[in-house]
C-alpha positions as CSV (number, residue, x, y, z in Angstrom):
1,Y,12.0,-11.6,11.9
2,V,11.7,-10.9,15.7
3,K,11.6,-14.2,17.6
4,G,8.7,-14.8,20.0
5,I,6.6,-11.9,18.7
6,E,3.6,-12.4,16.5
7,H,0.8,-10.4,14.9
8,L,-2.7,-10.7,16.3
9,P,-5.4,-11.5,13.7
10,G,-7.6,-8.5,12.7
11,G,-10.4,-7.8,15.1
12,T,-8.7,-9.4,18.1
13,Y,-6.9,-8.4,21.2
14,L,-4.7,-10.2,23.7
15,L,-6.0,-10.6,27.2
16,M,-3.4,-11.1,29.9
17,Q,-4.3,-11.9,33.5
18,R,-2.0,-12.7,36.3
19,G,-1.7,-16.5,36.8
20,H,-3.4,-17.3,33.5
21,K,-2.1,-17.9,30.0
22,P,-2.6,-15.1,27.5
23,V,-5.9,-15.5,25.5
24,V,-6.7,-14.0,22.1
25,K,-10.2,-12.5,22.2
26,T,-12.3,-11.4,19.2
27,Y,-14.0,-8.0,19.4
28,W,-15.2,-7.8,15.8
29,S,-15.9,-10.4,13.1
30,L,-17.1,-10.0,9.6
31,D,-19.3,-13.0,9.9
32,D,-21.3,-11.3,12.6
33,H,-22.3,-8.6,10.1
34,L,-22.8,-10.4,6.8
35,G,-26.4,-10.1,5.8
36,S,-27.4,-7.9,8.7
37,E,-26.1,-4.6,7.6
38,K,-27.8,-1.8,5.6
39,F,-28.0,-3.6,2.3
40,G,-28.6,-7.1,3.6
41,S,-27.1,-9.6,1.1
42,N,-27.4,-7.3,-1.9
43,A,-23.9,-7.4,-3.3
44,Q,-24.6,-4.7,-6.0
45,Q,-25.7,-2.2,-3.4
46,Y,-22.5,-2.8,-1.4
47,R,-20.5,-2.4,-4.5
48,S,-22.1,0.9,-5.4
49,A,-21.7,2.2,-1.9
50,Y,-18.1,1.2,-1.8
51,C,-17.3,2.7,-5.2
52,H,-18.9,6.0,-4.1
53,L,-17.1,6.0,-0.7
54,I,-13.6,5.2,-2.0
55,G,-14.0,7.7,-4.9
56,E,-15.2,10.4,-2.5
57,A,-12.4,9.7,0.0
58,T,-9.7,9.7,-2.7
59,R,-11.0,13.0,-4.3
60,E,-11.2,14.7,-0.9
61,H,-7.6,13.6,-0.2
62,L,-6.5,15.2,-3.5
63,Q,-8.2,18.6,-2.9
64,G,-5.9,21.6,-2.9
65,Q,-2.8,19.4,-3.5
66,G,-0.1,20.0,-6.0
67,P,1.2,17.4,-8.4
68,V,0.4,13.8,-7.5
69,G,2.4,10.5,-7.9
70,I,1.0,7.0,-7.6
71,H,2.8,3.9,-6.5
72,L,1.5,1.7,-9.3
73,S,2.4,-1.9,-8.6
74,G,0.1,-3.4,-11.2
75,G,-2.1,-4.9,-8.5
76,L,-5.8,-4.3,-7.8
77,D,-5.4,-1.7,-5.1
78,S,-3.0,0.6,-6.9
79,A,-5.0,0.1,-10.2
80,L,-8.2,1.3,-8.4
81,L,-6.4,4.4,-7.0
82,T,-4.9,5.1,-10.4
83,A,-8.3,4.9,-12.1
84,I,-9.9,7.3,-9.6
85,V,-6.9,9.7,-9.5
86,G,-6.5,9.5,-13.3
87,K,-10.0,10.8,-13.9
88,A,-9.4,13.7,-11.5
89,Q,-5.8,14.6,-12.4
90,H,-4.8,13.7,-16.0
91,D,-1.1,14.5,-15.3
92,A,-0.7,12.2,-12.2
93,M,2.5,10.3,-12.5
94,C,2.7,6.6,-12.0
95,F,5.8,5.0,-10.5
96,T,6.6,1.3,-10.6
97,V,9.4,-0.6,-9.1
98,V,11.2,-2.7,-11.6
99,E,13.2,-5.6,-10.2
100,R,13.5,-9.3,-10.9
101,T,10.4,-10.4,-8.9
102,T,8.1,-7.6,-10.0
103,Y,8.9,-8.4,-13.6
104,L,8.6,-12.1,-13.3
105,V,5.2,-12.1,-11.6
106,G,3.8,-9.7,-14.3
107,D,3.5,-6.6,-12.1
108,V,5.7,-4.4,-14.4
109,P,3.8,-5.1,-17.6
110,A,0.4,-4.8,-15.8
111,A,1.4,-1.4,-14.3
112,K,2.5,-0.1,-17.7
113,K,-0.8,-1.2,-19.3
114,I,-2.8,0.4,-16.5
115,A,-0.9,3.7,-16.8
116,N,-1.3,3.6,-20.6
117,D,-5.1,2.8,-20.3
118,F,-5.6,5.9,-18.3
119,G,-3.3,8.0,-20.4
120,L,-1.0,8.7,-17.4
121,P,2.8,9.1,-17.6
122,W,4.5,5.9,-16.4
123,H,7.9,6.0,-14.7
124,P,9.5,2.6,-14.2
125,I,12.2,2.8,-11.5
126,L,14.9,0.2,-11.4
127,F,15.5,-1.3,-8.0
128,N,19.0,-2.6,-7.5
129,Y,19.8,-4.0,-4.1
130,Q,23.5,-3.0,-4.2
131,D,22.6,0.6,-5.1
132,F,20.1,0.7,-2.4
133,L,22.5,-0.6,0.3
134,S,25.2,1.9,-0.7
135,A,22.9,4.9,-1.3
136,T,21.1,4.5,2.0
137,G,23.9,3.3,4.1
138,F,21.7,0.4,5.1
139,S,22.6,-1.1,8.5
140,L,21.2,-2.9,11.4
141,A,20.1,0.5,12.8
142,T,18.3,1.2,9.6
143,L,16.5,-2.2,9.8
144,E,15.5,-1.5,13.4
145,Q,14.2,1.9,12.4
146,S,12.2,0.3,9.6
147,V,10.7,-2.2,12.0
148,W,9.8,0.6,14.4
149,A,8.3,2.7,11.6
150,M,6.1,-0.2,10.5
151,D,5.0,-0.7,14.1
152,S,5.4,-4.4,13.3
153,P,7.7,-7.3,14.3
154,L,7.4,-8.5,10.7
155,F,9.6,-7.1,8.0
156,D,9.2,-7.7,4.3
157,I,11.6,-6.8,1.5
158,E,8.7,-4.9,-0.2
159,W,9.0,-2.3,2.5
160,M,12.6,-1.7,1.6
161,I,11.7,-1.5,-2.1
162,K,8.9,1.0,-1.4
163,S,11.3,3.1,0.7
164,E,13.8,3.2,-2.1
165,L,11.0,4.0,-4.6
166,N,10.0,7.0,-2.4
167,R,13.6,8.1,-2.0
168,K,14.1,8.0,-5.8
169,I,10.9,9.8,-6.5
170,R,11.7,12.5,-3.9
171,T,15.1,13.2,-5.6
172,Q,13.4,13.6,-9.0
173,Q,10.2,15.3,-7.9
174,P,10.6,16.8,-4.4
175,D,7.1,18.5,-4.4
176,L,5.2,15.5,-5.5
177,K,2.5,14.1,-3.2
178,I,2.7,10.3,-3.3
179,L,-0.3,8.0,-3.0
């Protein structure tokens, strides 16, 4: 969305020297570490360690917090967080954006099933572009603020949808901590 500006791939930096073309340099590569780390090539040990670490990090993040809400898209990442949080807080609320594309790709029914599987309250929130534009007073300045907040020259409609989801959750549940 911003001409002439691109993201650098993960693990790289841009080297600029006077009189030379910019060069993308790699400072870290997954390939350099596969098979040489703590567990070698034992996938089960990596899986166990990952499960432990993500569970521990999520539980630590929840300590001492009040009520919790989860952005439950129906995808793998939010399902994993829902599983971890749902075991620790049985009253965690799940919020899912409902709009044409999220319904058509199956995210909405998947999110509902995940919330039901963990016995958590599920709150589908309808996203309507016209309501969003009028409620937020969306403008070029708002778009520029969003690009600045994302620290990225790329902008995806999903960011607007999540912003609206947060706004709607905050109006209904102002003290809720959103994951």
